[in-house]
C-alpha positions as CSV (number, residue, x, y, z in Angstrom):
1,M,60.6,84.3,58.2
2,I,62.1,87.4,56.6
3,Y,64.9,89.0,58.6
4,L,67.2,91.9,57.9
5,Q,70.7,90.9,56.7
6,N,72.2,94.3,57.8
7,C,71.3,97.5,59.6
8,C,70.8,100.4,57.3
9,C,72.0,98.2,54.4
10,C,75.7,98.4,55.3
11,V,76.2,98.0,59.0
12,D,76.7,94.6,60.7
13,L,73.6,93.5,62.6
14,R,75.5,93.1,65.9
15,I,77.0,96.6,65.7
16,G,73.7,98.1,64.4
17,T,71.8,96.6,67.3
18,I,74.3,98.0,69.8
19,I,74.0,101.5,68.1
20,I,70.2,101.1,68.3
21,G,70.3,100.4,72.0
22,I,72.4,103.5,72.6
23,L,70.2,105.7,70.4
24,H,67.0,104.4,72.1
25,I,68.5,105.2,75.6
26,L,69.3,108.8,74.5
27,A,65.8,109.2,73.0
28,D,64.1,107.8,76.2
29,V,66.2,110.1,78.4
30,L,65.3,113.1,76.3
31,G,61.6,112.2,76.2
32,G,61.4,111.4,79.9
33,T,63.2,114.6,80.8
34,F,60.9,116.7,78.6
35,V,57.7,115.2,80.2
36,A,59.1,115.5,83.7
37,L,60.0,119.2,83.2
38,F,57.1,120.4,81.0
39,G,54.3,117.9,81.6
40,E,51.3,119.6,83.3
41,S,53.4,122.7,84.1
42,G,56.2,120.6,85.7
43,I,53.8,118.5,87.9
44,P,53.2,115.3,86.0
45,D,49.8,113.7,86.3
46,L,49.1,110.0,86.4
47,G,49.5,109.6,82.6
48,H,52.8,111.4,82.6
49,T,54.0,109.4,85.6
50,L,53.2,106.2,83.9
51,Y,55.0,107.4,80.8
52,I,58.2,108.2,82.8
53,I,58.0,104.7,84.5
54,F,57.7,103.1,81.1
55,M,60.7,105.1,79.8
56,M,62.8,103.9,82.7
57,L,61.8,100.3,82.0
58,H,62.6,100.7,78.3
59,I,66.0,102.2,79.2
60,L,66.7,99.1,81.3
61,S,65.6,96.9,78.3
62,C,68.1,98.8,76.1
63,V,70.9,98.1,78.6
64,F,69.9,94.4,78.5
65,L,69.9,94.6,74.7
66,I,73.5,96.0,74.6
67,I,74.7,93.4,77.1
68,G,73.0,90.6,75.0
69,C,74.8,91.8,71.9
70,F,78.2,91.8,73.6
71,R,77.7,88.4,75.3
72,L,75.8,87.0,72.2
73,R,72.9,85.9,74.4
74,S,69.4,86.1,72.8
75,N,67.6,85.8,76.1
76,W,69.0,89.1,77.3
77,M,67.5,90.8,74.2
78,L,64.0,89.5,74.6
79,F,63.1,92.2,77.2
80,Y,63.9,94.9,74.7
81,I,61.9,93.2,71.9
82,I,58.8,93.0,74.1
83,M,59.1,96.5,75.5
84,T,59.7,98.1,72.1
85,M,56.7,96.2,70.7
86,I,54.6,97.7,73.4
87,M,56.0,101.1,72.6
88,A,55.2,100.8,68.9
89,L,51.7,99.7,69.7
90,A,51.1,102.6,72.0
91,M,52.4,105.0,69.3
92,L,50.0,103.4,66.7
93,I,47.0,103.9,69.0
94,L,48.2,107.5,69.7
95,I,48.4,108.2,66.0
96,A,45.0,106.8,65.3
97,S,43.5,108.8,68.2
98,D,45.1,112.0,66.9
99,V,43.7,111.5,63.4
100,I,40.2,110.9,64.8
101,L,40.4,113.9,67.1
102,E,42.0,116.0,64.4
103,I,45.1,117.0,66.4
104,W,47.6,119.4,64.8
105,F,49.0,117.9,61.6
106,W,52.7,118.2,62.4
107,V,52.1,116.4,65.7
108,M,50.7,113.5,63.8
109,I,53.6,113.5,61.4
110,T,56.1,113.5,64.3
111,Y,54.3,110.6,65.9
112,A,54.2,108.7,62.6
113,F,57.9,109.3,62.1
114,M,58.7,108.1,65.6
115,F,56.6,105.0,65.0
116,F,58.4,103.9,61.9
117,I,61.8,104.5,63.5
118,C,60.8,102.5,66.5
119,L,59.5,99.7,64.2
120,Y,62.8,99.6,62.3
121,F,64.8,99.5,65.5
122,W,62.6,96.6,66.6
123,L,63.1,94.8,63.3
124,V,66.9,95.1,63.4
125,A,67.0,93.9,67.0
126,Y,64.7,91.0,66.3
127,S,66.7,90.0,63.3
128,F,69.9,89.7,65.4
129,Y,67.9,88.0,68.1
130,A,66.8,85.4,65.6
131,A,70.3,85.0,64.3
132,L,71.4,84.1,67.8
133,G,68.9,81.3,68.0
134,G,66.0,83.3,69.3
135,A,63.5,81.5,67.1
136,L,62.7,79.4,70.2
137,C,59.6,80.6,72.1
138,C,60.8,82.4,75.3
139,C,64.3,81.2,74.5
140,C,63.8,77.7,75.9
141,I,60.7,76.1,74.4
142,K,60.7,74.5,71.0
143,L,58.4,76.0,68.4
144,R,56.1,73.0,68.0
145,K,55.5,72.7,71.8
146,A,55.1,76.5,72.0
147,C,52.3,76.3,69.4
148,Y,50.4,73.8,71.6
149,L,50.7,76.2,74.5
150,I,49.7,79.2,72.4
151,A,46.7,77.4,71.1
152,V,45.4,76.6,74.6
153,V,46.2,80.1,76.2
154,D,44.8,82.0,73.2
155,F,41.7,79.9,73.2
156,L,41.0,80.5,76.9
157,V,41.7,84.3,76.6
158,N,39.2,84.6,73.7
159,V,36.6,82.7,75.6
160,V,36.9,85.3,78.3
161,V,36.7,88.1,75.7
162,L,33.4,86.6,74.4
163,N,31.9,86.8,77.8
164,M,33.1,90.3,78.7
165,A,32.5,92.3,75.5
166,G,30.1,95.2,75.6
167,Q,27.0,95.9,73.6
168,E,28.5,98.4,71.1
169,F,28.5,97.5,67.4
170,I,32.3,97.3,67.4
171,A,32.2,95.0,70.4
172,H,29.9,92.6,68.4
173,I,32.5,92.6,65.6
174,E,35.2,91.8,68.2
175,Q,33.0,88.9,69.5
176,A,32.6,87.5,65.9
177,V,36.3,87.8,65.3
178,A,37.0,86.1,68.7
179,I,34.8,83.2,67.7
180,C,36.7,82.8,64.5
181,H,40.0,83.0,66.4
182,C,38.9,80.3,68.8
183,I,38.4,78.1,65.8
184,G,41.8,79.3,64.6
185,C,43.3,78.1,67.9
186,I,41.8,74.6,67.3
187,F,43.3,74.7,63.8
188,L,46.7,75.7,65.3
189,M,46.6,72.7,67.6
190,G,45.9,70.4,64.6
191,G,48.5,72.2,62.5
192,A,51.2,71.7,65.1
193,L,50.2,68.1,65.5
194,L,50.0,67.3,61.8
195,R,52.7,69.9,60.7
196,S,50.1,71.3,58.3
197,T,50.9,74.7,56.8
198,V,47.2,75.2,55.8
199,L,45.9,74.8,59.4
200,L,48.7,77.1,60.7
201,M,47.9,79.7,58.1
202,F,44.3,79.9,59.2
203,F,45.5,80.7,62.8
204,L,47.9,83.3,61.4
205,I,45.0,85.1,59.6
206,T,42.6,85.0,62.5
207,S,45.3,86.1,65.0
208,L,46.3,89.1,62.9
209,T,42.6,90.1,62.3
210,N,41.9,89.7,66.0
211,C,44.7,92.1,66.9
212,I,43.6,94.7,64.4
213,I,40.0,94.7,65.5
214,L,41.0,94.8,69.2
215,T,43.2,97.8,68.5
216,V,40.3,99.6,66.8
217,Y,38.1,98.7,69.8
218,C,40.6,100.3,72.2
219,I,40.7,103.4,70.0
220,Y,36.9,103.5,70.1
221,L,36.9,103.3,73.9
222,L,39.5,106.1,74.3
223,V,37.9,108.5,71.8
224,F,34.3,108.1,73.1
225,E,35.4,107.8,76.7
226,E,33.4,104.7,77.3
227,R,33.1,103.1,80.8
228,Y,35.8,100.8,82.1
229,R,38.3,102.0,79.4
230,E,40.9,102.4,82.2
231,I,40.8,98.7,82.7
232,I,40.0,97.3,79.2
233,V,42.5,99.3,77.2
234,P,45.6,98.4,79.2
235,A,44.5,94.8,79.4
236,S,43.8,94.7,75.7
237,A,47.2,96.4,74.9
238,I,49.0,93.6,76.9
239,Y,47.0,90.9,75.1
240,I,47.7,92.5,71.7
241,C,51.5,92.6,72.4
242,C,51.3,88.9,73.5
243,G,49.2,88.2,70.4
244,I,51.9,89.7,68.2
245,Y,54.6,87.6,69.9
246,F,52.4,84.5,69.5
247,W,52.0,85.3,65.8
248,I,55.7,85.6,65.4
249,V,56.3,82.2,67.1
250,V,53.6,80.5,65.0
251,Y,54.8,82.1,61.8
252,S,58.4,80.9,62.6
253,F,57.0,77.4,63.0
254,Y,55.1,77.8,59.8
255,V,58.3,78.6,57.9
256,E,60.1,75.7,59.6
257,V,57.3,73.3,58.4
258,R,57.2,74.8,54.9
259,N,61.0,74.8,54.4
260,P,62.4,72.2,56.8
261,N,65.9,72.3,55.2
262,E,66.1,76.1,54.9
263,V,69.1,77.6,56.7
264,M,68.9,81.2,57.7
265,E,71.9,83.3,57.0
266,V,72.5,86.6,58.7
């Protein structure tokens, strides 16, 4: 897998990750304070309250990230990696919704800039996480065994999706993609068993496609204010984040199978 060798092309990854943790704490404090003071005339509604709670959790994850850098413990950094992944996904959905609803241009530009900054921060932190041995799934499971677990869990989740999707056109597309991804999960099981890059690649393609279509489906539900969006969108967002992490784990195993003697240098 491709990792960054340095932060900003010249800063050591460890130092860069610590700086990123500090910068993200400052950004979260400013963002949370702004929403608390000015959101809904100083009285935050449910959405603003949830945003503030998420910012508090993300600040905690930044603290864990900094501690992990000082102690050289990859498991301390995982909380930040997951939380920042959720943040980036939320920003992506927000940008897409703003484009569809034709929100003020400079607002969309600001959100897009924040998204790419967040994505770069995540990439730097994940690169240092991987350098510390974080290529293991959940810091303790070997990649091959993790692929077996991912194949079973992802298969079951997509079976549920097949039985709960709505009747909209985009929902039928999601069902078709879910069927293909179920097949991809079977291929993943075979790819992990046989150490076959071809079978693993099929899962990687269906997994990525599934996440993209599900993201579009969430945007559709939000824009057109469909029923049950309050339940479907958060559940889908959690699954998409898990799906991205599953993809990273499987891709890491794919690289391990393709280049068994390759040594990563960071």
